[in-house]
C-alpha positions, -999 to +999 in steps of 0.1 A: -092-041-068-095-019-038-064-010-017-085+000+013-096-036+021-070-058+038-084-090+023-074-078-012-038-074-001-014-103-002+024-106+001+040-107-033+015-086-052+024-055-072+010-023-060+013+015-061+016+033-028+018+068-016+045+075+009+039+099+039+060+127+024+042+124-010+007+126+003+003+163-007+015+157-043+000+123-047+032+108-062+029+070-064+057+045-059+054+010-075+066-021-058+060-056-045+043-061-010+067-076+015+048-069+048+012-058+056+014-032+084-023-024+089-041-047+113-077-035+107-098-051+080-103-017+062-086+017+062-101+046+043-067+060+032-054+026+021-038-004+037-002+004+049+024-019+036+062-023+034+075-030-001+105-053-009+125-021-014+119-011+022+095+018+013+064+021+035+032+036+022-005+032+018-019+013-012-036+035-038-037+009-066-034-029-069-018-038-102 
């Protein structure tokens, strides 16, 4: 599934996100979606979410 389309993202799903400070290295962080922060239907860098751990990042993979 594609993390750039908001319709694919639901609260409670497991994802891998890239945090702002990790964009250069591409380091991914895994977690469960708590809140969806992007309002638009699509975003070419990935939908921005807040994970249950409090981490904010853009979805790179939906697991």
